[in-house]
C-alpha positions, 0 to 999 in steps of 0.5 A, a space after each residue: 920258343 925259337 919263335 918267342 924269341 924272335 918276337 920278343 927281341 923285336 919288341 924290345 928297344 936296343 935289340 935287332 934280330 939279325 939271323 936265325 939258325 935252323 938245321 931243317 931246310 923246311 923250317 929254316 926257309 919258313 923261318 926266313 919268310 916269317 921273320 924277314 931275316 938271314 937264315 943259317 944252316 949251321 951255328 958256325 955260319 951264324 958265328 962267322 956273321 960279324 953282325 951277330 953279338 948275341 946267340 939265343 939258344 932254343 935247342 934240347 937241353 943236352 946240346 946246351 953246354 957244347 953250343 954255348 961254349 962254341 958260341 962264347 969261344 967265338 966272343 959272342 954273348 950267349 941267352 940259353 934256354 932253361 934248363 942251363 945244362 943237364 949236369 953241374 959239370 956242363 954248367 960249371 964248364 959254361 961258366 969258366 968258358 964265359 970268365 975265359 972269354 969276357 962275354 955275357 952268359 944267362 939263362 931264360 928263367 922267364 918264369 921269374 917274371 910270372 904273375 902267379 910267382 910274383 904275387 906269391 913273392 909280394 905276399 910273403 914279402 908283405 909278412 901277411 902270412 908270417 913266418 913260412 912254413 911251407 911253399 907248395 908249388 905244382 904243374 902238371 896235367 894228363 898225357 904221355 911224355 913226348 918228343 926229345 923230352 921224353 928221353 933221360 939223354 936229352 935232358 927230358 923229363 919234367 924234372 928238367 923242364 917244369 922243374 927247372 922253373 919251379 926250383 928256381 922260384 923257390 931258391 929266388 925265395 928262400 936262398 940256398 937249400 941244405 937238402 933235397 929229397 925226391 920220389 919218382 914214378 915211371 909208369 902209367 902210359 903204354 909203349 917203350 917210347 919214353 924213359 923219363 919220370 911221369 911223376 915226381 914229389 920233391 922236397 927241398 929244405 932251406 936253413 930257415 927251416 922252409 920246406 919247398 914242395 914241388 910236384 910235377 906230373 904227367 898223371 894229373 886227371 885232376 888239378 892242384 893248386 899252382 901255389 899253397 903257402 903255408 905260414 905262422 899267421 896265414 895261407 895263400 892259395 893261387 889255383 892257376 897261372 891266370 894273371 886275372 885270377 885273384 889269390 886267396 889269403 887266409 891271416 889275421 891282423 891285430 889277433 882278428 881273423 880275415 880272408 880276403 883276395 889280392 889282385 895278382 901282380 902283373 908280370 912281363 917276360 919282355 923284362 928279361 930282355 930289357 934287363 939284357 939290354 941293360 947289362 950289355 950296355 954295363 948298366 946292370 947285372 945279367 937278368 939271370 945269372 948263371 950261377 944261380 941257374 947252376 944252383 937250379 942244376 944242382 938241385 935237379 941232380 940232387 933230387 934224381 940222386 935222391 929218387 934213385 937211392 931212396 935217400 935224402 941228398 945234402 946240398 
């Protein structure tokens, strides 16, 4: 993701890539050569560079809070990869550091700009499905958890990874939840080189009566639809992330049953950085408010608590 951020910054007017920071010497030299900018071996070195005004943190989840707070204490604006932090307490401390230092803090919830999500949002807002009863959102594959994401102590697990995106999308659609219930499975692969869940099924209830269903899995051998949204007037199915794939809708108009396909709304992750530029100029809100990202962390922590206790967790 660090490489993607470098490429994105170069494509957005109002931003200039100043330097890269990488602890590993070999990767740092490669990054310097690829990006044609300065390279730093430590965050301290980068923070001492007056040309650096914004720090983008594409690091393991358990480092987000400490590194972001360090950067904000140095007077830098911060973009942090999702998930904002592993705990609500960490997220609250990051927001407090923003307020103390008068800087901008935002979280890269780039999936707000995905074509499939924008299509679902547009169809719901158009009223073609009526009142929403249930929104099912799923991501999965077959394969063992790997790397730092295989370990809970680093903020690993799909609940922190893809879950951060999918819960954020539900909150964007339906507001603040009222309760969370989650079940997790942990098996399926040999070895002791991971300790995170391999499958999770989370229900998120909203005051309106809508229930969001988020399924995340390392155990899928056959896929589920990316989206299945059920309303009082109709149902929408979007099979994949593919921006060229049309969403299918079964609904009714004037009492007449109708089935149709709708073109996918085209999204662009660069919109995040375009909105960041506007916010830095004082011309708009941050592309993602950290208070909203903190709510996503709250949902994840409630899901983990529910999976451990077997009970519904009030939000």
